[in-house]
C-alpha positions as CSV (number, residue, x, y, z in Angstrom):
1,M,245.0,260.4,70.3
2,R,244.2,259.7,74.0
3,L,241.0,257.9,75.0
4,E,239.3,258.9,78.2
5,A,237.3,255.8,78.6
6,D,237.1,252.1,77.7
7,L,233.5,251.0,77.2
8,H,233.9,247.3,76.7
9,T,235.5,245.2,79.5
10,H,235.0,241.9,81.2
11,T,235.7,240.5,84.7
12,I,235.8,237.0,86.1
13,A,232.0,237.2,86.2
14,S,232.0,236.5,82.4
15,G,233.4,233.0,83.1
16,H,236.4,233.5,80.7
17,G,237.7,236.7,82.2
18,Y,240.6,236.8,84.5
19,S,240.3,239.9,86.7
20,T,238.0,241.3,89.4
21,V,236.1,244.6,89.2
22,K,238.6,246.1,91.7
23,E,241.6,244.9,89.5
24,M,240.0,246.4,86.4
25,V,239.3,249.7,88.1
26,Q,242.8,249.9,89.6
27,S,244.4,249.2,86.2
28,A,242.2,251.8,84.6
29,H,243.3,254.4,87.2
30,E,247.0,253.5,86.7
31,K,246.6,254.0,82.9
32,G,244.9,257.4,83.3
33,L,241.4,256.4,82.2
34,Q,238.7,258.6,83.6
35,M,235.8,256.1,82.9
36,I,235.3,252.4,82.2
37,A,232.2,250.3,81.6
38,I,232.0,246.9,83.1
39,T,230.2,244.9,80.4
40,D,230.2,241.3,81.3
41,H,228.5,238.8,78.9
42,G,224.8,238.4,78.7
43,L,222.9,235.4,80.1
44,N,223.2,233.0,77.1
45,M,227.0,233.0,77.0
46,P,228.5,229.8,78.5
47,G,229.8,230.7,81.9
48,A,227.9,234.0,82.1
49,P,226.7,235.4,85.4
50,H,223.2,235.0,86.7
51,V,220.7,237.8,86.1
52,Y,221.1,238.8,89.8
53,Y,224.6,239.9,89.0
54,F,223.3,242.6,86.7
55,T,220.4,243.7,89.0
56,N,222.8,243.9,92.0
57,M,225.1,246.3,90.1
58,I,222.9,249.0,91.8
59,T,225.1,248.5,94.9
60,W,228.3,249.5,93.1
61,P,229.9,252.9,93.8
62,R,229.6,255.3,90.9
63,V,233.3,256.1,91.3
64,M,236.0,253.7,92.3
65,E,239.7,254.6,92.5
66,E,238.9,258.0,91.0
67,V,237.4,256.2,87.9
68,E,233.8,256.5,86.9
69,V,232.3,253.1,86.5
70,L,229.4,252.4,84.2
71,R,227.2,249.4,84.9
72,G,226.7,247.5,81.6
73,V,226.3,244.3,79.7
74,E,227.5,242.9,76.4
75,A,224.2,241.3,75.4
76,N,223.9,238.6,72.8
77,I,221.7,239.0,69.7
78,I,219.9,235.6,69.6
79,S,217.5,235.9,66.7
80,T,217.0,237.5,63.3
81,T,214.4,239.8,64.9
82,G,217.2,241.3,67.0
83,K,216.1,239.7,70.3
84,L,218.6,240.0,73.1
85,D,219.4,237.5,75.9
86,M,218.6,240.0,78.6
87,P,215.2,241.1,80.0
88,D,214.1,244.6,79.1
89,D,213.5,245.5,82.8
90,V,217.2,244.7,83.5
91,L,218.5,246.5,80.4
92,S,216.5,249.6,81.3
93,N,218.4,249.9,84.6
94,L,221.9,249.6,83.2
95,D,224.0,252.6,82.2
96,I,225.2,251.1,78.9
97,V,224.1,248.2,76.7
98,L,226.4,246.6,74.1
99,A,225.0,244.1,71.7
100,G,226.6,241.7,69.3
101,F,226.9,238.1,67.9
102,H,228.6,235.3,69.7
103,H,228.9,231.6,69.1
104,G,227.2,229.3,71.6
105,T,224.5,231.8,72.6
106,G,221.6,230.6,70.5
107,Y,222.2,232.5,67.3
108,L,223.7,230.6,64.3
109,S,225.6,232.5,61.7
110,N,223.3,232.8,58.7
111,S,223.3,234.5,55.4
112,I,224.6,238.0,55.1
113,E,221.0,239.2,54.6
114,E,219.7,237.4,57.8
115,N,222.7,238.6,59.9
116,T,222.2,242.1,58.6
117,R,218.5,242.0,59.5
118,A,219.3,240.7,63.0
119,M,221.9,243.4,63.6
120,I,219.8,246.2,62.3
121,A,216.9,245.0,64.5
122,A,219.3,245.2,67.5
123,I,220.2,248.7,66.5
124,M,216.6,249.6,66.6
125,N,216.2,248.3,70.2
126,P,215.9,251.5,72.3
127,Y,218.0,250.0,75.1
128,V,221.0,249.3,72.9
129,H,223.8,251.9,72.8
130,V,226.7,250.2,70.9
131,I,226.9,247.4,68.4
132,V,230.1,245.4,69.2
133,H,232.6,244.0,66.7
134,P,230.3,244.3,63.6
135,G,233.3,243.6,61.5
136,N,233.5,240.0,62.7
137,P,233.7,237.8,59.5
138,E,232.2,234.8,61.3
139,F,228.9,236.7,61.3
140,P,229.1,238.7,58.0
141,V,226.8,241.6,57.5
142,D,226.2,244.3,54.9
143,L,228.3,246.9,56.7
144,E,227.0,249.9,54.8
145,K,223.4,249.0,55.7
146,V,224.5,248.6,59.3
147,V,226.3,252.0,59.3
148,L,223.2,253.7,57.8
149,A,221.0,252.1,60.4
150,A,223.3,253.3,63.2
151,R,223.1,256.8,61.8
152,A,219.3,256.7,61.5
153,F,218.9,255.5,65.1
154,G,221.8,257.5,66.6
155,K,223.7,254.4,67.8
156,A,227.5,253.9,68.0
157,L,229.5,251.1,66.2
158,E,232.5,249.5,67.8
159,I,236.0,249.1,66.3
160,N,237.2,246.3,68.6
161,N,240.9,246.4,69.4
162,N,240.9,242.7,70.2
163,S,239.3,241.5,66.9
164,P,242.5,241.0,64.9
165,L,243.7,238.6,67.6
166,V,240.6,236.6,68.4
167,R,238.6,237.0,65.2
168,P,240.9,236.2,62.3
169,G,240.0,238.1,59.1
170,S,238.6,241.0,61.0
171,T,241.2,243.6,60.0
172,P,239.9,244.3,56.4
173,R,236.3,244.3,57.6
174,C,237.1,246.8,60.3
175,Q,239.0,249.0,57.9
176,L,236.0,249.0,55.6
177,L,233.7,249.8,58.5
178,A,235.9,252.7,59.4
179,K,235.7,254.1,55.9
180,L,231.9,253.8,55.9
181,V,231.8,255.5,59.3
182,K,233.7,258.4,57.9
183,R,231.6,258.6,54.8
184,H,228.3,258.6,56.7
185,E,229.4,260.4,59.8
186,V,228.5,257.8,62.4
187,M,229.6,257.6,66.1
188,V,232.3,255.0,66.7
189,A,233.6,253.5,69.9
190,L,237.2,252.3,70.2
191,N,237.3,249.6,72.9
192,S,239.7,247.1,74.2
193,D,237.3,244.2,74.9
194,S,239.7,243.5,77.7
195,H,239.3,240.2,79.7
196,L,242.3,241.0,81.8
197,C,243.2,244.1,83.8
198,Y,246.6,244.5,82.0
199,T,244.9,245.1,78.7
200,I,242.2,247.6,79.7
201,G,242.4,250.8,77.7
202,E,244.8,249.2,75.1
203,C,243.3,250.3,71.8
204,M,246.2,251.0,69.5
205,N,244.8,248.8,66.7
206,S,241.5,250.6,66.8
207,I,243.1,254.0,67.0
208,Q,245.3,253.3,64.0
209,T,242.3,252.1,62.0
210,V,240.3,255.3,62.6
211,I,243.4,257.5,61.9
212,D,244.0,255.6,58.6
213,A,240.3,256.1,57.6
214,G,240.5,259.8,58.5
215,I,237.6,259.8,60.9
216,D,237.0,263.2,62.5
217,E,237.7,263.0,66.3
218,K,234.2,264.4,67.0
219,Y,232.8,261.0,66.0
220,I,234.9,259.0,68.4
221,L,232.6,258.4,71.4
222,N,235.1,257.6,74.1
223,L,237.6,260.3,73.3
224,S,235.6,262.4,75.9
225,T,233.7,261.4,79.0
226,D,231.4,264.4,78.5
227,R,230.6,263.1,75.0
228,I,229.8,259.7,76.5
229,K,227.5,261.2,79.1
230,D,225.7,263.3,76.6
231,F,225.3,260.3,74.3
232,L,223.9,258.0,77.0
233,A,221.6,260.7,78.3
234,G,220.2,261.2,74.8
235,K,219.5,257.4,74.6
236,K,217.8,257.4,78.0
237,S,215.5,260.3,77.0
238,W,214.6,258.4,73.8
239,V,213.7,255.3,75.9
240,E,211.6,257.3,78.3
241,H,209.8,259.0,75.4
242,S,209.1,255.6,73.8
243,R,207.6,254.4,77.0
244,T,205.3,257.4,77.3
245,S,204.3,257.3,73.6
246,H,203.3,253.6,73.9
247,G,202.0,253.7,77.4
């Protein structure tokens, strides 16, 4: 299985990343990736960039080193109502929005019921495309309810390659997530969550998890850049429709 894109990466702008945009793009090109998303952390993360960093992404070339570069963010879910730490007018101008739980960003790990409610509310946010590391045991959720919500709202769920290393106890949760994804036929993204150019596109843990679960390749979002573009275009149309309907 060969992925054409990595949709979850971080640069030095995140504060705890180690590579520049140029270094990330160069490494992606060397590894044969056709697309990456730069998704530095949202505003509440300690060390995160200023909001101007995200608004100024408009100046980035669409293609660097023959790699398509999506302008994105990994936003933080900061309340049980699914509120994110990024303004809607900024989210609306990004290519891709990831959302998830992180320590130190204003959300405390609560009961499974409250965490599940918060994550599902984020899934319902029209600007959100992908929920990141939902298998994180530090923020336990009812995975089946999350998977069903993702299916209902046409969102993708991530199987994070980095989780077994930085989120101990994630492996069985990610395996369960993969089985539920297969059962309910939900789109899944296999991402590196790279914070260093040398690990961009490295997703063998995630790939093995979906192979073991028997997930059909048509449900793997970043197996194809065309699939990603169609997916993101569909979400953009939904947002525009929602604005018109509530205008």
